[in-house]
VOBA-1610 file (N, C-alpha, C; in pm, whole numbers, padded with zeros to 5 digits, always signed):
BEGIN
Met+01655-02448-05458Met+01691-02334-05374Met+01571-02293-05288Lys+01593-02270-05158Lys+01484-02237-05067Lys+01435-02094-05092Asn+01307-02077-05071Asn+01245-01946-05089Asn+01226-01881-04952Tyr+01293-01768-04929Tyr+01284-01700-04799Tyr+01196-01575-04806Arg+01111-01565-04913Arg+01031-01443-04929Arg+00939-01419-04811Tyr+00888-01526-04752Tyr+00787-01511-04647Tyr+00846-01510-04506Thr+00978-01525-04496Thr+01039-01530-04363Thr+01013-01404-04281Pro+01033-01282-04334Pro+01005-01161-04255Pro+00860-01154-04209Leu+00767-01195-04298Leu+00625-01193-04260Leu+00596-01291-04148Leu+00662-01408-04155Leu+00643-01508-04050Leu+00694-01457-03917Ile+00812-01393-03920Ile+00870-01338-03797Ile+00778-01231-03739Leu+00725-01144-03825Leu+00634-01038-03780Leu+00507-01098-03720Phe+00456-01203-03785Phe+00334-01270-03737Phe+00357-01328-03598Leu+00470-01399-03580Leu+00500-01460-03450Leu+00522-01353-03343Phe+00585-01241-03381Phe+00606-01132-03287Phe+00473-01073-03241Cys+00381-01056-03337Cys+00250-01000-03303Cys+00173-01092-03208Ile+00187-01222-03231Ile+00121-01320-03142Ile+00178-01309-03001Gln+00312-01299-02993Gln+00379-01290-02863Gln+00335-01163-02788Val+00330-01051-02861Val+00287-00925-02799Val+00143-00935-02752Ser+00059-00996-02835Ser-00083-01012-02800Ser-00101-01097-02676Leu-00024-01206-02666Leu-00033-01292-02547Leu+00015-01218-02423Ser+00122-01139-02438Ser+00174-01063-02326Ser+00071-00961-02278Gln+00007-00892-02375Gln-00095-00794-02339Gln-00214-00862-02273Ser-00247-00982-02322Ser-00357-01057-02263Ser-00326-01094-02118Asp-00202-01134-02090Asp-00160-01165-01953Asp-00172-01042-01864Asp-00134-00926-01918Asp-00142-00802-01841Asp-00287-00769-01806Val-00377-00791-01901Val-00518-00762-01878Val-00575-00854-01771Val-00539-00981-01780Val-00587-01080-01681Val-00534-01044-01542Arg-00406-01010-01533Arg-00346-00975-01403Arg-00411-00850-01346Glu-00433-00751-01430Glu-00497-00628-01384Glu-00638-00656-01332Ala-00711-00740-01403Ala-00848-00774-01361Ala-00848-00846-01226Glu-00751-00934-01204Glu-00740-01005-01076Glu-00713-00908-00962Ile-00622-00813-00985Ile-00591-00714-00881Ile-00714-00630-00851Ile-00781-00584-00957Ile-00897-00497-00940Ile-01008-00568-00863Asn-01035-00692-00898Asn-01142-00766-00830Asn-01114-00780-00681Ala-00988-00814-00647Ala-00951-00830-00506Ala-00957-00697-00433Gln-00909-00591-00497Gln-00906-00462-00430Gln-01045-00399-00420Lys-01131-00427-00514Lys-01269-00379-00503Lys-01337-00439-00381Asp-01310-00566-00354Asp-01371-00632-00240Asp-01324-00568-00109Met-01193-00545-00096Met-01141-00489+00028Met-01184-00344+00046Val-01172-00264-00059Val-01214-00124-00049Val-01364-00115-00024Gly-01440-00203-00088Gly-01585-00205-00068Gly-01622-00233+00077Lys-01554-00327+00138Lys-01583-00362+00277Lys-01539-00252+00374Leu-01426-00192+00349Leu-01376-00089+00439Leu-01456+00041+00430Thr-01520+00065+00317Thr-01594+00190+00299Thr-01745+00175+00320Gly-01790+00054+00349Gly-01933+00034+00371Gly-02013+00018+00243Tyr-01943+00003+00131Tyr-02013-00018+00004Tyr-02074-00158+00000Ile-02005-00253+00061Ile-02057-00390+00077Ile-02036-00430+00224Pro-02113-00525+00273Pro-02100-00564+00415Pro-01960-00615+00447Ile-01913-00580+00565Ile-01781-00625+00608Ile-01791-00755+00687Lys-01907-00776+00752Lys-01929-00898+00829Lys-02078-00922+00842Gly-02125-01034+00787Gly-02269-01059+00789Gly-02340-00951+00711Lys-02432-00881+00777Lys-02502-00770+00713Lys-02446-00635+00757Lys-02344-00638+00842Lys-02289-00514+00898Lys-02210-00436+00793Lys-02240-00305+00783Lys-02166-00216+00695Lys-02106-00103+00776Leu-01983-00068+00744Leu-01917+00045+00810Leu-01967+00176+00750Ser-01985+00276+00835Ser-02018+00410+00784Ser-01890+00492+00770Ser-01798+00471+00861Ser-01664+00528+00852Ser-01576+00441+00941Arg-01450+00479+00956Arg-01362+00402+01044Arg-01299+00499+01142Ser-01388+00566+01216Ser-01341+00669+01309Ser-01375+00636+01454Ser-01492+00581+01479Ser-01531+00549+01616Ser-01454+00426+01664Thr-01454+00407+01796Thr-01384+00292+01854Thr-01438+00161+01799Ser-01569+00147+01789Ser-01629+00022+01743Ser-01602-00003+01595Glu-01607+00103+01515Glu-01582+00086+01371Glu-01436+00053+01344Arg-01347+00116+01417Arg-01205+00086+01400Arg-01175-00057+01442Lys-01241-00104+01548Lys-01221-00242+01592Lys-01271-00340+01487Thr-01386-00311+01427Thr-01440-00398+01322Thr-01344-00404+01204Ala-01292-00289+01164Ala-01196-00284+01053Ala-01068-00358+01089Ala-01020-00339+01212Ala-00897-00405+01257Ala-00914-00557+01256Asp-01028-00605+01304Asp-01053-00750+01305Asp-01057-00806+01163Tyr-01118-00731+01074Tyr-01125-00773+00933Tyr-00985-00783+00872Leu-00902-00684+00898Leu-00766-00685+00842Leu-00682-00795+00906Phe-00698-00816+01034Phe-00629-00924+01104Phe-00661-01059+01038Asn-00789-01084+01016Asn-00831-01211+00955Asn-00788-01220+00809Ser-00783-01108+00739Ser-00738-01109+00599Ser-00592-01150+00590Leu-00510-01106+00684Leu-00369-01147+00685Leu-00356-01295+00717Lys-00440-01346+00805Lys-00438-01490+00836Lys-00472-01571+00712Glu-00564-01521+00630Glu-00611-01594+00512Glu-00501-01616+00409Ile-00396-01534+00412Ile-00287-01554+00315Ile-00167-01622+00381Gly-00191-01684+00495Gly-00088-01767+00559Gly+00005-01695+00653Leu-00025-01569+00686Leu+00060-01495+00778Leu+00010-01512+00922Lys+00094-01472+01016Lys+00058-01478+01158Lys+00050-01336+01212Pro-00066-01271+01194Pro-00078-01131+01233Pro-00075-01110+01384Ser-00040-00989+01422Ser-00038-00949+01563Ser-00103-00811+01576Arg-00133-00778+01701Arg-00190-00647+01731Arg-00089-00569+01816Asn-00050-00455+01767Asn+00031-00362+01845Asn-00066-00267+01915Ser-00119-00316+02028Ser-00222-00239+02099Ser-00158-00138+02194Tyr-00225-00027+02215Tyr-00171+00078+02301Tyr-00285+00149+02375Asn-00249+00206+02488Asn-00340+00286+02569Asn-00254+00392+02635Val-00248+00511+02573Val-00152+00612+02616Val-00219+00748+02633Gln-00150+00835+02702Gln-00194+00972+02720Gln-00094+01067+02656Asp-00145+01178+02602Asp-00052+01280+02554Asp-00020+01377+02668Lys+00056+01479+02640Lys+00100+01572+02744Lys-00015+01650+02806Lys-00126+01656+02736Lys-00242+01728+02787Lys-00339+01636+02860Gly-00301+01508+02871Gly-00384+01413+02943Gly-00491+01345+02860Lys-00490+01368+02728Lys-00588+01303+02642Lys-00551+01157+02621Gln-00651+01070+02631Gln-00627+00925+02623Gln-00646+00875+02480Tyr-00557+00786+02438Tyr-00566+00723+02305Tyr-00557+00572+02322Thr-00653+00502+02264Thr-00654+00356+02269Thr-00679+00301+02130Gly-00596+00208+02088Gly-00615+00151+01954Gly-00522+00035+01929Ser-00523-00014+01806Ser-00439-00129+01768Ser-00390-00115+01624Asn-00258-00123+01609Asn-00201-00140+01475Asn-00201-00289+01445Ile-00239-00324+01323Ile-00240-00464+01281Ile-00119-00487+01191Tyr-00039-00589+01223Tyr+00081-00611+01144Tyr+00115-00760+01135Ala+00198-00793+01037Ala+00245-00931+01022Ala+00381-00931+00955Glu+00463-01025+00995Glu+00597-01039+00939Glu+00595-01140+00825Ile+00663-01103+00717Ile+00689-01196+00607Ile+00838-01225+00612Pro+00877-01337+00668Pro+01019-01359+00700Pro+01108-01380+00579Ser+01234-01346+00598Ser+01334-01374+00494Ser+01355-01525+00486Thr+01413-01569+00378Thr+01442-01711+00362Thr+01591-01739+00377Asn+01668-01635+00412Asn+01813-01652+00423Asn+01867-01615+00561Gly+01777-01595+00657Gly+01822-01563+00792Gly+01857-01418+00815Ser+01822-01329+00723Ser+01853-01187+00738Ser+01783-01128+00860Asn+01846-01027+00920Asn+01782-00957+01032Asn+01738-00816+00992Glu+01735-00790+00862Glu+01698-00657+00811Glu+01551-00657+00769Tyr+01482-00545+00798Tyr+01338-00538+00774Tyr+01302-00421+00682Val+01211-00449+00589Val+01146-00346+00510Val+01001-00338+00560Ile+00958-00218+00599Ile+00824-00197+00653Ile+00739-00131+00545Phe+00619-00181+00521Phe+00528-00115+00427Phe+00386-00123+00478Gly+00309-00018+00451Gly+00173-00020+00501Gly+00097+00108+00476Ala-00015+00121+00549Ala-00106+00234+00531Ala-00195+00244+00654His-00252+00361+00678His-00344+00375+00792His-00485+00334+00751Tyr-00558+00275+00846Tyr-00691+00222+00812Tyr-00805+00304+00872Asp-00777+00402+00955Asp-00884+00482+01015Asp-00923+00597+00923Thr-01031+00665+00957Thr-01079+00779+00879Thr-01117+00893+00973Thr-01143+01009+00914Thr-01205+01117+00990Thr-01352+01083+01012Glu-01412+01143+01112Glu-01551+01114+01145Glu-01644+01148+01027Gly-01731+01053+00994Gly-01830+01076+00890Gly-01783+01049+00749Ser-01658+01011+00732Ser-01605+00984+00597Ser-01584+00835+00575Pro-01634+00780+00464Pro-01606+00639+00433Pro-01458+00613+00408Gly-01384+00720+00373Gly-01238+00708+00358Gly-01194+00613+00249Ala-01243+00633+00128Ala-01205+00545+00017Ala-01062+00574-00028Val-01040+00694-00085Val-00906+00732-00129Val-00816+00764-00010His-00880+00797+00104His-00802+00827+00225His-00856+00746+00343Asn-00824+00610+00359Asn-00711+00552+00290Asn-00735+00402+00269Ala-00861+00367+00238Ala-00891+00226+00212Ala-00810+00174+00094Thr-00787+00260-00004Thr-00710+00219-00121Thr-00565+00187-00085Gly-00507+00266+00006Gly-00371+00238+00051Gly-00361+00106+00123Val-00462+00074+00203Val-00467-00054+00273Val-00476-00168+00172Ala-00564-00153+00073Ala-00580-00258-00029Ala-00453-00277-00110Leu-00383-00168-00138Leu-00256-00177-00212Leu-00153-00255-00131Ala-00137-00218-00004Ala-00039-00286+00080Ala-00073-00434+00094Tyr-00201-00464+00107Tyr-00243-00603+00122Tyr-00211-00682-00005Tyr-00233-00624-00121Tyr-00199-00692-00247Tyr-00049-00724-00251Val+00033-00628-00213Val+00178-00650-00213Val+00215-00766-00121Ala+00150-00772-00006Ala+00176-00882+00087Ala+00139-01017+00026Thr+00026-01023-00045Thr-00017-01150-00106Thr+00084-01199-00209Lys+00154-01106-00272Lys+00255-01144-00371Lys+00388-01183-00304Leu+00426-01110-00201Leu+00554-01137-00136Leu+00556-01273-00068Val+00443-01314-00010Val+00442-01443+00060Val+00462-01560-00035Lys+00440-01538-00163Lys+00453-01645-00262Lys+00594-01656-00320Leu+00679-01559-00289Leu+00816-01563-00343Leu+00893-01678-00279Pro+00964-01757-00358Pro+01040-01869-00300Pro+01160-01823-00219Asn+01214-01704-00252Asn+01332-01653-00181Asn+01314-01506-00148Arg+01352-01470-00025Arg+01346-01331+00019Arg+01473-01301+00097Ser+01551-01206+00051Ser+01678-01175+00118Ser+01660-01077+00233Arg+01538-01028+00252Arg+01506-00941+00365Arg+01373-00985+00427Asn+01353-00946+00552Asn+01222-00961+00615Asn+01135-00842+00574Phe+01005-00866+00567Phe+00910-00759+00539Phe+00805-00758+00650Ile+00758-00638+00683Ile+00646-00626+00777Ile+00539-00541+00710Ile+00419-00597+00698Ile+00305-00519+00652Ile+00232-00469+00776Val+00199-00341+00777Val+00133-00284+00894Val+00020-00191+00852Phe-00091-00202+00923Phe-00205-00113+00906Phe-00215-00027+01031Phe-00190+00103+01017Phe-00184+00194+01130Phe-00324+00238+01173Asp-00344+00243+01303Asp-00466+00297+01361Asp-00445+00445+01394Gln-00554+00519+01405Gln-00556+00657+01454Gln-00453+00751+01389Gln-00440+00738+01258Gln-00358+00834+01185Gln-00423+00973+01190Glu-00556+00973+01188Glu-00628+01100+01188Glu-00633+01164+01327Thr-00579+01095+01426Thr-00577+01147+01562Thr-00432+01162+01607Asn-00369+01267+01556Asn-00232+01300+01595Asn-00133+01190+01560Met-00169+01107+01461Met-00078+01002+01413Met-00032+00908+01524Ile-00121+00884+01620Ile-00084+00803+01736Ile-00044+00662+01695Gly-00119+00603+01600Gly-00090+00466+01559Gly+00052+00448+01508Cys+00091+00532+01412Cys+00226+00516+01356Cys+00332+00553+01459Arg+00303+00648+01548Arg+00398+00682+01654Arg+00424+00561+01744Met+00316+00491+01778Met+00330+00375+01867Met+00402+00260+01798Phe+00378+00244+01668Phe+00445+00134+01598Phe+00594+00163+01579Val+00625+00288+01547Val+00766+00325+01533Val+00837+00311+01667Lys+00769+00346+01776Lys+00827+00328+01909Lys+00857+00181+01935Lys+00765+00094+01895Lys+00785-00051+01911Lys+00911-00096+01834Leu+00924-00051+01711Leu+01040-00088+01632Leu+01169-00042+01699Lys+01165+00080+01753Lys+01284+00136+01817Lys+01315+00063+01947Asp+01212+00041+02028Asp+01232-00025+02158Asp+01285-00167+02142Glu+01236-00237+02038Glu+01275-00376+02017Glu+01397-00389+01925Lys+01454-00274+01890Lys+01581-00268+01814Lys+01574-00342+01680Phe+01465-00321+01608Phe+01455-00377+01473Phe+01558-00309+01383Asn+01620-00388+01298Asn+01714-00337+01199Asn+01633-00301+01073Val+01591-00175+01066Val+01499-00132+00961Val+01576-00076+00842His+01554-00137+00727His+01613-00086+00602His+01541+00039+00557Ser+01407+00034+00554Ser+01328+00148+00507Ser+01181+00127+00539Met+01107+00238+00541Met+00963+00235+00567Met+00891+00296+00447His+00790+00223+00396His+00717+00264+00275His+00570+00282+00311Arg+00516+00400+00285Arg+00380+00433+00325Arg+00298+00477+00205Val+00175+00429+00195Val+00087+00464+00083Val-00033+00543+00135Asp-00066+00651+00066Asp-00179+00735+00108Asp-00234+00810-00013Tyr-00358+00857-00003Tyr-00421+00938-00108Tyr-00410+00873-00246Met-00434+00745-00254Met-00417+00673-00379Met-00553+00629-00434Gly-00576+00651-00565Gly-00699+00601-00624Gly-00778+00703-00704Trp-00724+00824-00718Trp-00790+00927-00798Trp-00694+00968-00909Asp-00740+00963-01034Asp-00652+00993-01147Asp-00733+01061-01257Asn-00763+01188-01234Asn-00854+01260-01322Asn-00803+01272-01465Asp-00670+01289-01482Asp-00615+01303-01617Asp-00573+01169-01677Glu-00591+01060-01599Glu-00567+00923-01646Glu-00425+00899-01699Asp-00328+00963-01635Asp-00188+00937-01675Asp-00120+00837-01582Arg-00193+00796-01476Arg-00144+00698-01378Arg-00019+00743-01304Ala+00004+00873-01300Ala+00125+00927-01237Ala+00121+00909-01086Ile+00240+00898-01027Ile+00253+00890-00882Ile+00345+01001-00833Glu+00339+01027-00703Glu+00425+01128-00642Glu+00499+01064-00527Leu+00625+01099-00510Leu+00710+01037-00409Leu+00768+01142-00315Leu+00766+01109-00188Leu+00835+01190-00087Leu+00933+01097-00017Ala+01060+01107-00053Ala+01161+01013-00005Ala+01266+01083+00079Ser+01319+01009+00176Ser+01423+01065+00262Ser+01561+01055+00198Asn+01573+00973+00092Asn+01702+00967+00022Asn+01680+00932-00125Ile+01778+00963-00205Ile+01767+00945-00350Ile+01761+00799-00389Ser+01818+00711-00307Ser+01819+00568-00337Ser+01677+00512-00338Leu+01597+00548-00237Leu+01459+00501-00232Leu+01377+00557-00346Glu+01396+00685-00373Glu+01323+00747-00484Glu+01358+00679-00616Ser+01486+00652-00636Ser+01532+00588-00760Ser+01474+00449-00776Ala+01457+00377-00665Ala+01401+00242-00672Ala+01262+00243-00735Tyr+01184+00344-00702Tyr+01049+00354-00759Tyr+01053+00406-00903Arg+01141+00498-00929Arg+01151+00550-01066Arg+01192+00440-01164Leu+01280+00352-01121Leu+01325+00244-01208Leu+01213+00147-01243Glu+01117+00128-01153Glu+01010+00032-01175Glu+00884+00096-01234Ser+00888+00227-01258Ser+00768+00299-01302Ser+00770+00328-01450Ser+00665+00286-01518Ser+00648+00322-01660Ser+00551+00438-01672Val+00522+00504-01560Val+00429+00617-01556Val+00505+00740-01511Pro+00448+00860-01529Pro+00515+00981-01479Pro+00534+00975-01327Val+00650+01018-01281Val+00680+01019-01138Val+00718+01161-01097Phe+00649+01212-00997Phe+00675+01347-00948Phe+00739+01341-00810Lys+00824+01438-00785Lys+00895+01445-00656Lys+00825+01546-00566Arg+00781+01501-00450Arg+00720+01591-00352Arg+00831+01656-00271Lys+00822+01786-00255Lys+00929+01860-00189Lys+00893+01906-00048Val+00764+01896-00014Val+00719+01940+00117Val+00703+01819+00208Ser+00768+01822+00322Ser+00761+01710+00415Ser+00622+01699+00476Thr+00590+01581+00529Thr+00462+01559+00596Thr+00488+01518+00741Pro+00390+01538+00829Pro+00409+01498+00970Pro+00443+01350+00986Glu+00377+01265+00904Glu+00402+01121+00914Glu+00546+01088+00880Thr+00597+01150+00775Thr+00735+01125+00735Thr+00831+01167+00845Arg+00801+01279+00909Arg+00889+01326+01016Arg+00889+01231+01136Val+00774+01165+01160Val+00769+01067+01270Val+00872+00958+01247Phe+00882+00910+01123Phe+00979+00805+01090Phe+01122+00859+01087Ser+01139+00972+01020Ser+01273+01024+00995Ser+01343+01070+01122Thr+01268+01129+01216Thr+01332+01180+01337Thr+01391+01067+01422Leu+01343+00945+01400Leu+01398+00831+01472Leu+01505+00759+01390Gly+01543+00819+01279Gly+01656+00767+01203Gly+01621+00668+01094Tyr+01492+00653+01062Tyr+01453+00557+00960Tyr+01442+00623+00823Glu+01493+00553+00723Glu+01474+00599+00585Glu+01328+00570+00547Thr+01265+00665+00482Thr+01121+00651+00457Thr+01081+00707+00322Ile+00973+00651+00266Ile+00918+00703+00142Ile+00767+00693+00146Thr+00700+00796+00097Thr+00554+00799+00089Thr+00514+00802-00058Ile+00420+00715-00095Ile+00372+00708-00233Ile+00228+00758-00235Thr+00202+00860-00318Thr+00068+00917-00327Thr+00031+00942-00472Ala-00092+00992-00490Ala-00133+01042-00621Ala-00061+01175-00647Glu-00095+01241-00756Glu-00028+01363-00799Glu-00074+01482-00715Leu-00035+01489-00590Leu-00084+01593-00501Leu-00040+01732-00545Gln+00086+01747-00583Gln+00137+01880-00613Gln+00075+01940-00739Asn+00022+01855-00827Asn-00043+01904-00949Asn-00195+01904-00938Gly-00244+01880-00818Gly-00388+01888-00795Gly-00469+01772-00847Asp-00401+01664-00888Asp-00475+01549-00941Asp-00500+01450-00828Asn-00573+01497-00729Asn-00608+01414-00613Asn-00755+01433-00582Ser-00812+01334-00518Ser-00955+01338-00488Ser-00996+01466-00416Pro-01100+01534-00466Pro-01151+01653-00398Pro-01240+01619-00280Tyr-01259+01489-00255Tyr-01354+01445-00153Tyr-01289+01399-00023Val-01156+01405-00016Val-01085+01358+00104Val-01137+01428+00229His-01155+01349+00336His-01205+01396+00466His-01353+01434+00461Gln-01423+01393+00356Gln-01564+01426+00343Gln-01648+01299+00332Ala-01779+01314+00349Ala-01871+01201+00335Ala-01873+01148+00192Ser-01826+01229+00099Ser-01826+01190-00043Ser-01701+01115-00086Asp-01609+01086+00007Asp-01491+01005-00026Asp-01534+00858-00028Lys-01608+00823-00134Lys-01676+00694-00142Lys-01606+00596-00236Tyr-01645+00472-00223Tyr-01599+00362-00310Tyr-01616+00398-00457Thr-01727+00460-00492Thr-01759+00487-00633Thr-01670+00593-00695Thr-01588+00661-00616Thr-01497+00761-00672Thr-01360+00704-00705Val-01336+00578-00670Val-01202+00519-00685Val-01177+00475-00829Asn-01061+00511-00881Asn-01015+00462-01012Asn-00933+00335-00985Phe-00998+00221-01000Phe-00933+00095-00963Phe-00823+00054-01060Lys-00830+00099-01185Lys-00720+00070-01278Lys-00594+00143-01235Tyr-00610+00264-01189Tyr-00497+00341-01139Tyr-00440+00277-01013Leu-00529+00233-00924Leu-00484+00166-00802Leu-00407+00039-00834Ala-00455-00038-00932Ala-00387-00161-00972Ala-00250-00131-01032Ser-00242-00026-01113Ser-00116+00014-01175Ser-00012+00048-01069Thr-00052+00128-00970Thr+00041+00166-00864Thr+00077+00046-00776Ser-00018-00044-00756Ser+00008-00165-00678Ser+00120-00247-00742Glu+00117-00257-00873Glu+00221-00332-00944Glu+00358-00266-00928Ile+00360-00132-00931Ile+00487-00062-00914Ile+00547-00089-00775Val+00463-00077-00673Val+00511-00098-00536Val+00557-00243-00518Tyr+00482-00336-00574Tyr+00524-00477-00562Tyr+00658-00500-00631Lys+00679-00443-00748Lys+00805-00462-00819Lys+00923-00408-00737Val+00902-00295-00670Val+01007-00241-00583Val+01037-00337-00469Met+00931-00388-00406Met+00950-00480-00294Met+01016-00612-00340Lys+00977-00657-00456Lys+01035-00781-00510Lys+01184-00762-00536Thr+01220-00648-00594Thr+01361-00619-00618Thr+01438-00614-00487Met+01378-00553-00384Met+01444-00547-00254Met+01458-00686-00192Ser+01365-00774-00224Ser+01373-00909-00170Ser+01480-00992-00240Glu+01522-00948-00358Glu+01620-01021-00438Glu+01762-00970-00422Glu+01776-00850-00362Glu+01909-00791-00349Glu+02000-00874-00261Lys+02120-00893-00305Lys+02219-00967-00225Lys+02291-00866-00136Lys+02306-00903-00009Lys+02367-00810+00087Lys+02496-00871+00143
//
């Protein structure tokens, strides 16, 4: 007669091994995300050279914004995309001139879809600020998502990653890009924007969402194993998208509960203040949402 006394112990042992391997995979993946994002945030904030020995002090002047734009353009090329510049030279009603370039690239569908999901972040800063949490981290997050999406064998929608210029100057960059989408009659499913990401004082990895509809908000809640807060106050950027009829969502740190960097718009918004584990955690959430959207049958 067979002895089954040790069967439960064996099952428990094998389960523990499986859990350990899974946790090990998670640690390795997190480390890979952190290393890549540290490099991009470091270069955008002047913590490490962006080109040769050149270091950025901020991304506010024309020359610094151009250096950052060139870097992002080349970074998109490095992952096999064909980036473009949405350049503009416009005046506002008071005659003030604005010149800049949004950097963007299309990640095409594999099924011939004409529907687009837009995701991105602004890359400029206020004068004198390295702009780590506002908004080098958002740029690094969007770039990570793009590196994952290009590797998917099947995509039921097109995606566009975009880095907006001159967000700190009357949101001219995003206004010009939204105008381009409207003028060229893009069929936009939704627009996803990341900002104020990378500070997590209470270490709960919580995120905050400002969504134009419950469907977009639910998409993030379903993929989040962290606390999710609903932002109830609209932002100027969101209104830029919404007034033209686009569904939009903004992903940020816990702004309403005060768990956001106290250094935003200051010289102290530095690389060394960024919680890269929190940034990696949120990056995974956004990627999972985008991956699900790429798999949806329409």
